[in-house]
Structures are given as structure tokens and as C-alpha cells.
C-alpha positions as CSV (number, residue, x, y, z in Angstrom):
1,M,-128.2,-193.6,114.7
2,R,-127.4,-196.0,117.5
3,S,-128.2,-195.0,121.1
4,L,-125.4,-194.1,123.5
5,R,-125.8,-197.4,125.3
6,A,-125.5,-199.4,122.1
7,R,-122.4,-197.4,121.0
8,L,-120.7,-197.8,124.4
9,L,-121.5,-201.5,124.4
10,L,-120.1,-201.9,120.9
11,V,-116.9,-200.1,121.7
12,S,-116.6,-202.0,125.0
13,A,-117.1,-205.4,123.2
14,V,-114.5,-204.6,120.6
15,V,-111.9,-203.3,123.2
16,L,-112.7,-206.2,125.5
17,A,-112.5,-208.8,122.8
18,G,-109.2,-207.4,121.5
19,F,-107.7,-207.2,125.0
20,L,-108.8,-210.7,126.1
21,G,-107.7,-212.1,122.7
22,L,-104.2,-210.7,123.1
23,T,-104.1,-211.9,126.6
24,G,-105.1,-215.4,125.5
25,L,-102.4,-215.4,122.8
26,A,-99.8,-214.2,125.3
27,L,-100.9,-216.9,127.9
28,D,-100.9,-219.6,125.2
29,R,-97.4,-218.7,124.0
30,A,-96.2,-218.6,127.6
31,F,-97.7,-222.0,128.4
32,S,-96.4,-223.5,125.2
33,S,-92.9,-222.2,126.0
34,S,-93.2,-223.4,129.6
35,A,-94.4,-226.9,128.5
36,E,-91.6,-227.2,126.0
37,S,-89.0,-226.1,128.5
38,A,-90.4,-228.7,131.0
39,L,-90.0,-231.3,128.3
40,R,-86.4,-230.4,127.7
41,E,-85.7,-230.5,131.4
42,R,-87.3,-234.0,131.5
43,L,-85.1,-235.2,128.6
44,Q,-82.1,-233.8,130.4
45,G,-83.0,-235.6,133.6
46,H,-83.4,-238.9,131.6
47,L,-80.0,-238.2,130.0
48,Y,-78.4,-237.8,133.4
49,A,-80.0,-241.0,134.6
50,L,-78.5,-242.8,131.6
51,L,-75.1,-241.4,132.2
52,A,-75.3,-242.5,135.8
53,A,-76.3,-246.0,134.8
54,A,-73.7,-246.4,132.1
55,D,-70.3,-248.1,132.8
56,L,-67.5,-249.9,131.0
57,N,-67.5,-253.7,131.2
58,D,-64.6,-256.0,131.4
59,R,-63.9,-255.7,127.7
60,Q,-63.8,-251.9,128.2
61,Q,-67.0,-251.5,126.3
62,L,-69.8,-249.2,127.4
63,E,-72.9,-251.0,128.6
64,L,-76.1,-250.1,130.4
65,P,-78.4,-252.3,132.5
66,I,-81.2,-254.2,130.9
67,E,-83.9,-252.7,133.2
68,L,-83.6,-249.0,133.6
69,P,-85.1,-247.0,136.5
70,E,-87.4,-245.2,134.2
71,P,-90.1,-247.8,133.2
72,R,-91.0,-246.1,130.0
73,F,-87.5,-247.0,128.6
74,N,-88.5,-250.6,129.1
75,L,-91.9,-250.4,127.5
76,I,-92.3,-250.7,123.7
77,G,-94.3,-247.9,122.2
78,S,-94.1,-245.7,125.3
79,G,-92.9,-242.8,123.3
80,L,-89.7,-242.4,125.4
81,M,-86.6,-243.9,123.7
82,A,-82.8,-243.8,124.1
83,E,-79.7,-245.1,122.3
84,V,-75.9,-244.7,122.5
85,R,-73.6,-244.5,119.6
86,D,-69.9,-244.4,119.3
87,A,-67.8,-241.9,117.4
88,S,-68.2,-243.7,114.1
89,G,-72.0,-243.7,114.4
90,A,-72.4,-247.4,115.2
91,T,-75.1,-248.2,117.7
92,V,-73.7,-249.3,121.0
93,W,-76.9,-249.6,123.0
94,R,-80.7,-249.1,122.5
95,S,-83.5,-249.0,125.0
96,R,-86.3,-251.6,124.6
97,S,-88.7,-248.8,123.8
98,A,-86.7,-247.9,120.7
99,I,-87.2,-251.2,119.0
100,G,-88.5,-250.4,115.5
101,T,-87.4,-246.8,115.6
102,E,-84.7,-245.4,113.3
103,F,-82.2,-242.8,114.6
104,A,-80.5,-242.4,111.2
105,G,-79.1,-239.1,110.1
106,V,-77.9,-238.0,113.5
107,A,-74.4,-236.7,113.6
108,A,-72.1,-236.9,116.6
109,N,-71.9,-233.9,118.8
110,V,-69.0,-232.0,120.2
111,P,-68.2,-233.5,123.6
112,G,-70.0,-231.7,126.5
113,E,-72.6,-230.0,124.2
114,R,-76.3,-230.6,124.4
115,V,-78.3,-230.3,121.2
116,Y,-82.1,-230.5,120.9
117,T,-83.3,-231.6,117.5
118,P,-87.0,-231.7,116.4
119,L,-87.8,-234.8,114.4
120,G,-90.6,-235.5,112.0
121,G,-91.8,-234.5,108.6
122,G,-93.2,-231.1,107.6
123,T,-93.5,-228.0,109.8
124,S,-94.9,-229.9,112.8
125,P,-92.3,-232.1,114.4
126,T,-93.6,-235.3,116.1
127,R,-90.6,-236.0,118.4
128,L,-87.9,-234.0,120.2
129,M,-84.4,-235.5,120.6
130,L,-81.7,-234.5,123.0
131,S,-78.1,-235.4,121.9
132,F,-75.2,-235.3,124.2
133,A,-71.6,-236.4,123.4
134,T,-69.2,-237.4,126.2
135,R,-65.6,-238.6,126.3
136,W,-65.3,-241.8,128.3
137,E,-61.8,-242.5,129.7
138,S,-60.3,-245.6,131.0
139,N,-56.8,-246.8,132.1
140,A,-56.7,-249.7,129.7
141,R,-57.4,-247.9,126.4
142,P,-57.6,-244.4,124.9
143,A,-60.6,-242.2,125.7
144,Q,-63.7,-243.0,123.6
145,V,-66.5,-240.6,122.4
146,Y,-70.0,-241.8,122.9
147,V,-73.2,-239.9,121.9
148,F,-76.3,-240.4,124.0
149,H,-79.7,-239.8,122.3
150,V,-82.9,-239.4,124.3
151,I,-86.1,-239.0,122.3
152,E,-89.7,-238.3,123.4
153,R,-92.8,-238.1,121.3
154,L,-94.6,-234.7,121.2
155,D,-98.1,-235.9,121.1
156,E,-98.5,-235.8,124.9
157,L,-97.1,-232.2,124.9
158,Q,-99.4,-231.2,122.0
159,A,-102.4,-232.7,123.7
160,Q,-101.5,-230.9,126.9
161,I,-101.3,-227.6,124.9
162,R,-104.6,-228.3,123.2
163,Q,-106.3,-229.0,126.4
164,F,-104.9,-225.8,127.9
165,R,-106.0,-223.8,124.9
166,R,-109.6,-225.2,125.1
167,G,-109.8,-224.3,128.8
168,L,-108.1,-220.9,128.4
169,F,-110.2,-219.7,125.5
170,G,-113.3,-221.2,127.0
171,W,-112.8,-219.3,130.2
172,L,-111.8,-216.1,128.3
173,A,-115.0,-216.4,126.3
174,A,-117.1,-216.9,129.4
175,A,-115.3,-213.9,131.0
176,T,-116.0,-211.8,128.0
177,V,-119.7,-212.6,128.1
178,L,-119.8,-212.0,131.9
179,L,-117.9,-208.7,131.6
180,L,-120.2,-207.5,128.7
181,V,-123.3,-208.4,130.8
182,M,-121.8,-206.4,133.7
183,Q,-120.9,-203.6,131.4
184,A,-124.5,-203.5,130.1
185,L,-125.8,-203.4,133.6
186,I,-123.4,-200.6,134.6
187,L,-124.3,-198.6,131.5
188,R,-128.0,-199.1,132.2
189,W,-127.4,-197.8,135.8
190,G,-125.1,-195.0,134.7
191,L,-127.3,-193.8,131.9
192,A,-130.5,-193.9,134.0
193,P,-130.4,-190.1,134.7
194,L,-130.3,-189.5,130.9
195,R,-133.3,-191.7,130.5
196,R,-135.0,-189.8,133.3
197,V,-134.3,-186.5,131.5
198,A,-135.8,-187.9,128.3
199,Q,-138.9,-189.1,130.2
200,D,-139.3,-185.7,131.9
201,L,-139.0,-184.1,128.5
202,S,-141.7,-186.5,127.1
203,D,-143.9,-185.6,130.1
204,M,-143.4,-181.9,129.3
205,E,-144.3,-182.5,125.7
206,A,-147.4,-184.3,126.8
207,G,-148.4,-181.6,129.2
208,R,-147.9,-183.7,132.3
209,A,-145.1,-181.5,133.7
210,R,-143.8,-178.0,133.3
211,T,-140.2,-178.4,134.3
212,L,-137.6,-181.1,134.7
213,S,-138.1,-182.4,138.2
214,G,-136.1,-184.7,140.5
215,H,-132.5,-184.8,141.6
216,Y,-129.8,-185.6,139.0
217,P,-126.0,-186.3,139.2
218,A,-123.6,-183.4,139.6
219,E,-122.6,-183.7,135.9
220,L,-126.2,-183.3,134.7
221,Q,-127.7,-180.9,137.3
222,P,-126.3,-177.7,135.7
223,L,-127.8,-178.8,132.3
224,V,-131.1,-179.5,134.0
225,D,-131.1,-176.2,135.8
226,N,-130.3,-174.3,132.6
227,L,-133.0,-176.1,130.7
228,N,-135.5,-175.3,133.5
229,A,-134.4,-171.7,133.5
230,L,-134.6,-171.6,129.7
231,L,-138.1,-173.0,129.8
232,T,-139.2,-170.6,132.5
233,N,-137.8,-167.6,130.6
234,T,-139.5,-168.8,127.4
235,R,-142.9,-169.1,129.2
236,A,-142.3,-165.7,131.0
237,H,-141.5,-164.0,127.7
238,L,-144.6,-165.5,126.0
239,Q,-146.7,-164.5,129.0
240,R,-145.3,-161.0,128.9
241,Y,-146.0,-160.6,125.2
242,R,-149.6,-161.7,125.8
243,D,-150.0,-159.4,128.8
244,T,-148.5,-156.5,126.8
245,L,-150.9,-157.1,124.0
246,G,-153.8,-157.3,126.4
247,N,-152.7,-154.2,128.3
248,L,-152.1,-152.3,125.1
249,A,-155.6,-153.1,123.8
250,H,-157.1,-152.2,127.2
251,S,-155.2,-149.0,127.6
252,L,-156.1,-147.8,124.1
253,K,-159.8,-148.2,124.7
254,T,-160.1,-145.0,126.8
255,P,-158.4,-142.5,124.3
256,L,-160.2,-144.1,121.4
257,A,-163.5,-143.8,123.3
258,V,-162.7,-140.1,124.0
259,L,-162.0,-139.5,120.3
260,R,-165.1,-141.3,119.2
261,G,-167.2,-139.4,121.7
262,S,-165.8,-136.1,120.6
263,V,-166.5,-136.9,116.9
264,E,-170.0,-138.2,117.6
265,V,-171.1,-135.1,119.6
266,K,-169.8,-132.9,116.8
267,T,-167.3,-131.0,119.0
268,P,-166.0,-127.7,117.6
269,V,-162.9,-128.0,115.4
270,E,-160.5,-126.2,117.7
271,E,-161.7,-128.2,120.7
272,L,-161.6,-131.4,118.7
273,R,-158.1,-130.6,117.6
274,T,-157.0,-130.1,121.3
275,V,-158.7,-133.3,122.4
276,A,-157.2,-135.2,119.5
277,Q,-153.7,-134.0,120.3
278,E,-154.0,-134.9,124.0
279,Q,-155.4,-138.4,123.2
280,L,-152.8,-139.0,120.5
281,Q,-150.0,-138.1,122.9
282,N,-151.6,-140.3,125.5
283,M,-151.8,-143.2,122.9
284,N,-148.2,-142.6,121.9
285,E,-147.1,-142.8,125.6
286,I,-149.1,-146.0,126.0
287,I,-147.6,-147.7,122.9
288,E,-144.1,-146.6,123.7
289,Y,-144.3,-147.9,127.3
290,Q,-145.9,-151.2,126.4
291,L,-143.4,-151.8,123.5
292,Q,-140.5,-151.1,125.9
293,R,-142.0,-153.6,128.4
294,A,-142.4,-156.2,125.6
295,A,-138.9,-155.7,124.3
296,A,-137.3,-156.5,127.6
297,A,-135.5,-159.9,127.4
298,G,-134.9,-160.4,131.1
299,R,-132.4,-162.9,132.5
300,T,-131.8,-165.7,130.1
301,A,-130.2,-169.1,130.7
302,L,-126.7,-169.6,129.4
303,S,-126.2,-165.8,128.9
304,T,-122.6,-164.6,128.8
305,P,-121.7,-161.8,131.2
306,L,-121.6,-158.5,129.4
307,P,-119.0,-155.8,130.1
308,V,-120.8,-152.7,131.3
309,D,-118.2,-150.0,130.7
310,P,-118.3,-150.0,126.9
311,V,-122.1,-150.0,126.8
312,A,-122.2,-147.1,129.3
313,R,-119.7,-145.0,127.4
314,K,-121.6,-145.5,124.2
315,V,-124.9,-144.4,125.8
316,I,-123.2,-141.4,127.5
317,A,-121.6,-140.3,124.2
318,A,-125.0,-140.3,122.5
319,L,-126.6,-138.3,125.4
320,K,-123.8,-135.7,125.3
321,K,-124.7,-135.0,121.7
322,V,-128.4,-134.6,122.7
323,Y,-127.6,-132.3,125.6
324,A,-124.6,-130.6,124.1
325,G,-125.8,-127.2,125.1
326,K,-125.5,-128.0,128.9
327,F,-121.8,-128.8,128.9
328,L,-122.1,-131.4,131.6
329,N,-119.1,-133.0,133.3
330,V,-119.7,-136.8,133.5
331,D,-117.7,-138.9,135.9
332,I,-117.6,-142.6,134.9
333,M,-116.6,-144.8,137.7
334,I,-117.0,-148.3,136.2
335,A,-114.2,-150.9,136.4
336,P,-113.4,-152.9,133.3
337,D,-114.3,-156.2,135.0
338,V,-117.8,-155.1,136.0
339,K,-120.3,-157.5,134.2
340,F,-124.0,-157.5,133.6
341,R,-125.6,-161.0,133.2
342,G,-128.5,-160.3,130.8
343,D,-129.4,-159.0,127.4
344,E,-127.5,-156.1,126.0
345,G,-130.7,-154.4,124.9
346,D,-132.0,-154.4,128.4
347,L,-128.7,-152.9,129.7
348,V,-129.0,-150.1,127.1
349,E,-132.6,-149.4,128.0
350,I,-131.8,-149.2,131.8
351,L,-128.7,-147.0,131.2
352,G,-130.5,-144.9,128.6
353,N,-133.6,-144.1,130.8
354,I,-131.6,-143.4,134.0
355,L,-128.9,-141.3,132.3
356,D,-131.4,-139.4,130.2
357,N,-133.2,-138.5,133.4
358,A,-129.9,-137.4,135.0
359,F,-128.8,-135.4,131.9
360,K,-132.2,-133.7,131.8
361,W,-132.1,-132.5,135.4
362,A,-128.4,-132.0,136.0
363,R,-127.0,-128.5,136.2
364,S,-123.3,-129.3,135.5
365,R,-122.3,-132.7,136.8
366,V,-123.4,-136.4,136.5
367,R,-121.7,-139.3,138.2
368,V,-122.1,-143.0,137.0
369,Q,-121.0,-145.9,139.1
370,A,-121.4,-149.7,138.6
371,Q,-120.1,-152.7,140.5
372,N,-120.6,-156.4,141.0
373,E,-121.2,-158.1,144.3
374,T,-121.5,-161.8,145.2
375,G,-125.1,-162.8,145.6
376,G,-128.3,-163.1,143.7
377,P,-129.8,-166.1,141.8
378,S,-127.0,-166.1,139.2
379,G,-124.2,-165.7,141.8
380,L,-123.4,-162.2,140.5
381,Q,-125.3,-159.1,141.6
382,F,-125.1,-155.9,139.5
383,T,-125.6,-152.5,140.9
384,L,-125.8,-149.3,138.9
385,R,-125.9,-145.9,140.5
386,V,-126.4,-142.6,138.7
387,E,-126.3,-139.2,140.5
388,D,-126.7,-135.6,139.4
389,D,-126.5,-132.1,140.9
390,G,-130.0,-131.1,139.8
391,P,-132.9,-130.2,142.1
392,G,-133.5,-133.9,143.0
393,I,-136.8,-135.7,143.6
394,P,-138.7,-134.9,146.7
395,D,-139.5,-137.8,149.0
396,D,-143.2,-137.4,148.5
397,Q,-142.7,-137.7,144.7
398,V,-140.5,-140.9,144.7
399,E,-143.4,-143.3,144.4
400,R,-145.2,-141.1,141.9
401,V,-142.3,-141.0,139.4
402,R,-142.2,-144.8,139.4
403,A,-145.7,-144.8,137.8
404,R,-146.1,-144.6,134.0
405,G,-146.4,-141.1,132.7
406,A,-145.7,-139.3,136.0
407,R,-143.1,-136.5,136.1
408,A,-141.8,-134.6,139.1
409,D,-142.0,-131.4,137.1
410,A,-144.7,-131.2,134.5
411,A,-143.0,-128.2,132.8
412,T,-140.1,-130.3,131.7
413,P,-140.7,-132.0,128.3
414,G,-140.9,-135.8,128.1
415,H,-143.3,-138.6,128.5
416,G,-142.4,-139.4,132.1
417,L,-141.7,-143.0,131.2
418,G,-138.0,-143.3,132.1
419,L,-138.1,-144.4,135.7
420,A,-141.3,-146.4,135.3
421,V,-139.6,-148.4,132.5
422,V,-136.5,-148.9,134.8
423,Q,-138.9,-150.1,137.5
424,E,-140.3,-152.7,135.1
425,F,-136.8,-153.9,134.2
426,A,-135.9,-154.1,137.9
427,D,-139.0,-156.3,138.6
428,L,-138.1,-158.4,135.5
429,Y,-134.7,-159.2,136.9
430,D,-135.9,-159.7,140.5
431,G,-134.1,-156.6,141.5
432,E,-135.1,-153.2,143.0
433,L,-135.0,-149.5,142.1
434,V,-133.9,-147.1,144.9
435,I,-134.3,-143.4,144.5
436,S,-132.6,-141.2,147.1
437,R,-130.7,-137.9,147.6
438,S,-127.2,-137.6,146.0
439,S,-124.2,-136.2,147.7
440,L,-123.9,-133.9,144.6
441,G,-127.2,-132.3,145.7
442,G,-129.6,-133.9,143.2
443,A,-131.2,-137.3,142.7
444,A,-129.4,-140.6,143.1
445,V,-131.1,-143.4,141.2
446,E,-129.8,-146.9,142.0
447,V,-130.7,-150.2,140.3
448,R,-129.8,-153.5,141.9
449,L,-130.2,-156.6,139.7
């Protein structure tokens, strides 16, 4: 496939050649018409000169002077000829330059009418003749009709047209080449940012760079920014998967070591069962927590803003079934235009963990709010606030519940992973998790992404 530069040059050459070709044809036709019109005007001028020089002699016959003011009429072979005929077609007078030239076959014209007649064989006439009939009156005899013929060869006109065509199309060809060279230089300059992007990508493939660097035109900068964001996200995801696998392997060493030690020292069966249950639960919490961290997509480039209200209502409907025995009143205060710029799975995890915590501790009422504010790296900040009327979280326990596996009340069932997972998502989206006291009397958990 041709490069963009080659394709643009090809199209430019075709369009330019077509345009200049049509321009050349139009100019050629205009010049030819103008030259022919000038020739006709010259013939008309010669005719008027002959009419002015003609007069009746003593015998009432039309005569013209031997030497005419136009030298070409007096020069044999000059190409400019003239003659006068009477109404019967008999020659009355001929110029010296018309010697040896036949004017046969020319009919008389209506008096006062000018007629131009191309002469010569074939489709390319060699001469142009102007015929003009006039009625010459005198007191001694009735008016006589005379026909004046002025003829000029077309070879000079055709040579002039050929010379003009050579100059015209020569200059048009030179202009075409010059414009194509200029177009090539303009395209080279205009496409330089694309070549720089390609070079930066090659440097990245070769390991010499990690992102697309440098400043690009306004049309390319959004593309470059999104590519850089995509590359950064891809590397972050890969690093997070690696960290998760490493953390998972490291975290599982302790419970596995406890189980191995209990087996090796031949711990009694009941005590071994208790130890095994504790360590299996611990391993289950570790795996669940690390998998939730690994599943987080984070902010991705070119992501479409996601409506929050439908997702929130779906999560709330599911939790109402789980906590159907509590008959909770849930206030949903989310406008239809509130958007979340990120992965839908991340939004479900954030909503699910915070709302599950609220449903678990609420006595009768839960309030859910979400809104967008201008700001943040993406230009759109998302804030989610969930409140309940439960016992709340004491100030001295706020930092503790952010840690994996910690619970404000150990008697309440659960792994204690909810708010810790939300904290991970907040860090992933460069946001924050704020835990405070709600006006309903319980806890207020607010996530700002």
C-alpha cells in the first residue's frame, strides 16, 4: 500500500494536471479567437482603406491608385491581396500582390453586408477573405454595384498560434513541475509529525523510550496523549498482575507454614481442625482480596463515560434481596446525567463493597448520592457518598477498617475486606476514600475519583 505522502502526491498531480490542462485549453481557445478577431479587424481596416482610395474616373469607371498606402498590397507574394469586381463578376481592379491568384467562385454580396469566407482545401483553410458589396452612385449614370475582396494568408496567424501554444504549454508544464515540488515539500513538512510519531513508536519497540515524547500539532496531540495513557495503563495493569501474584505467593506462605508445622508436630485432631479452619479462612481472605485487586481495570484511555444510576440501582436491588429481613429504606439521589469514567466492573465493585457495608450496619435507612464535578485528570471528577443510620465507625477505627481483614465489630460476620478494597480502587484511580459521621447518625463513606 502506498504511503500517505505518495497517495497525496499522486492525487495532487492528477488534479493539478487536469486543472492546468483545462486552463491551457481555455487560454489557447481564447488566444485563437482573439487572434482571428484581430485578423478580421485588420481585413476590415484594409477594406476601409481601399474604399477611401477608390473613385470614379472621367469615364465613370471605378479605379484605385497604382501604389496603395499599405505596402503589402504592392508586393507580390506578401500574402495580403485585394480585388474589385462588378455586379456581373468581372474583375475591375486587382492589387499587385494578387497576381497569379484566382478569386473564382466568389459570388456578389448584398450591398452593405460584410462576409468572411475561409479559403483553401480540406478542413484547414489557408486564407481568409472579406467580401463587401457597395453601391456606387454618380450623376452621369445609374448606380453600380461593386464587390471588394480582401484576402490574407493564415500561415502567419497559425504560426503565431503555434508559438503561443509552445510558450503556453511550456510554462504550464514548468508550473506543474514547480507546484508538484512545492507540494512535495509542503507534504514533507506537514507530515513530519506523523513521521515523528512513527519514529517514537520504533524507539519504544526497540526499548529506547517508554512513551511518545515531544510536542505535536493540536490535531495529533489528543491521539498521542491517549496512546501514552493506553501504554501507561497497560504497563500498570501488567505490573499490578505481577505484584498481585507476588503478594499472593508471599501472603500464602504464612498460613501454609502454620498448617505444615501443625501436621509435622502431630497436633491433636481437634486442635488441628481448628488451626486448619483458621488458616483456610485466612487463605480464603487473602485470595479474595488479591483477586479483587488484580481484577481492577483502573482508568483506561478512550473509555466511554458510564451512567451511574442504572448500575447503582442494579446493585441495590441485589442487596435488598440479600438483606430482605431488615426492610431498609434506601434513598437514591443520583441524577441521570452523572457519569463514571472507568470500567463498569470497577464501579460495581466500589458500589457493591460500600453499599454492602452500609446495608450490613444500617438499622432502617441508607442514602446513596453521586455527582460529577469539573476537575481531575480526565476533566470529570466522580464523587460517591453512601450513608446509613447504623452505629457508625469511631474515629479511632477509621484507619483500621481501611486495612485488609479489619472490622470495626468482630462479632459481625464478613471478611472485613470491603473498605480495604474500596481504598485500593481509590488509589488506583488517583482518588481518595473519606470516612466520616453521617447526618443520619451512622457512617458516611465517600469516594472521590
